[in-house]
C-alpha positions in Angstrom: 219.1 -76.6 40.7 221.3 -78.9 38.7 223.1 -78.1 35.5 223.2 -80.8 32.8 225.5 -81.0 29.7 224.9 -83.6 27.1 227.4 -84.9 24.5 227.9 -87.7 22.1 225.4 -86.9 19.4 226.2 -87.0 15.7 225.4 -88.5 12.4 225.3 -92.3 12.0 224.0 -94.7 9.5 221.0 -96.9 10.1 221.9 -99.9 12.1 224.8 -98.1 13.8 225.4 -97.1 17.4 226.0 -94.0 19.5 226.6 -93.4 23.2 225.3 -90.2 24.7 226.6 -88.8 28.0 225.2 -86.3 30.4 227.3 -84.7 33.1 225.5 -83.1 36.1 226.6 -80.5 38.5 225.1 -78.3 41.2 223.5 -80.8 43.5 223.9 -84.3 44.8 223.5 -86.3 41.6 223.1 -89.7 43.3 219.9 -88.7 45.0 217.9 -88.2 41.8 216.4 -90.3 39.1 217.6 -89.3 35.6 215.9 -89.5 32.2 216.4 -89.1 28.5 213.8 -87.6 26.2 213.9 -86.7 22.6 212.1 -84.3 20.3 211.9 -84.5 16.5 210.8 -81.6 14.4 207.1 -80.9 14.6 206.7 -83.6 17.2 206.1 -83.6 21.0 208.8 -84.4 23.4 209.0 -88.2 23.8 210.1 -90.3 26.7 213.1 -92.5 25.9 214.5 -93.9 29.1 214.9 -93.3 32.8 217.0 -94.7 35.6 216.4 -94.8 39.4 218.6 -92.8 41.7 220.6 -95.9 42.6 220.8 -97.3 39.1 219.0 -100.4 40.2 215.9 -99.9 38.0 215.5 -98.6 34.4 212.6 -97.9 32.3 212.2 -97.5 28.5 209.8 -96.1 26.0 208.2 -98.7 23.7 210.0 -97.5 20.6 213.5 -98.1 22.0 213.1 -101.2 24.2 215.7 -103.8 23.4 217.9 -101.3 21.5 218.8 -98.6 24.0 220.3 -98.9 27.4 220.5 -96.3 30.1 223.1 -96.4 32.9 224.7 -94.1 35.4 227.9 -93.6 37.2 227.1 -91.7 40.4 230.8 -91.3 41.2 231.2 -89.3 38.0 227.9 -87.5 38.1 227.1 -88.9 34.7 224.3 -90.7 33.0 224.7 -92.6 29.7 222.4 -93.7 26.9 223.8 -96.5 24.7 221.9 -96.6 21.4 222.2 -99.5 19.0 220.4 -100.7 15.9 219.5 -97.1 15.2 216.8 -96.2 12.8 216.0 -93.1 10.8 213.0 -92.5 13.1 215.4 -92.2 16.0 216.5 -88.9 14.5 215.9 -86.1 17.1 217.4 -83.8 19.6 218.1 -85.8 22.8 217.7 -84.2 26.2 219.0 -85.3 29.5 216.8 -84.5 32.5 216.9 -84.7 36.3 213.9 -85.6 38.4 212.3 -83.0 40.5 212.4 -84.9 43.8 215.0 -87.1 45.5 214.6 -90.8 46.0 211.5 -91.0 43.8 211.1 -93.6 41.1 211.1 -92.0 37.7 208.1 -91.7 35.4 208.0 -91.0 31.7 206.4 -87.6 32.2 208.5 -84.6 31.3 206.6 -82.6 34.0 208.3 -84.7 36.7 211.7 -83.6 35.6 212.8 -80.2 36.8 216.2 -79.7 35.1 217.1 -80.1 31.4 220.2 -80.0 29.4 220.6 -78.1 26.1 220.2 -81.2 24.0 222.4 -83.0 21.5 221.4 -83.8 17.9 221.2 -87.4 16.8 220.8 -87.9 13.0 220.3 -91.4 11.6 220.7 -91.7 7.8 219.0 -94.4 5.8 
């Protein structure tokens, strides 16, 4: 099992930027794909972005393509989500997640991720 701790959320004006971080501990971070999901009130959890175990491939939800960038630093057991051109509809709790299986390309399905952080709130004002 892996423990995940997110940070970097906050309040930002529309058009602004934020950088989320997620630090992992408890197993070999570099073997597993990582993902970011978000959940707004009264909405289902939504796939935001994922990155392969090596960092060589990344995937994005349609609503954030071109605005968000996922990256990872395996030496620091950390995955990042750079968010720019933020919109009020990006307001949500953002969760970091670790894939269930090692050396597997990530999907956008929450069920494929076995460990989750506690979440960090991102609020974008108009």
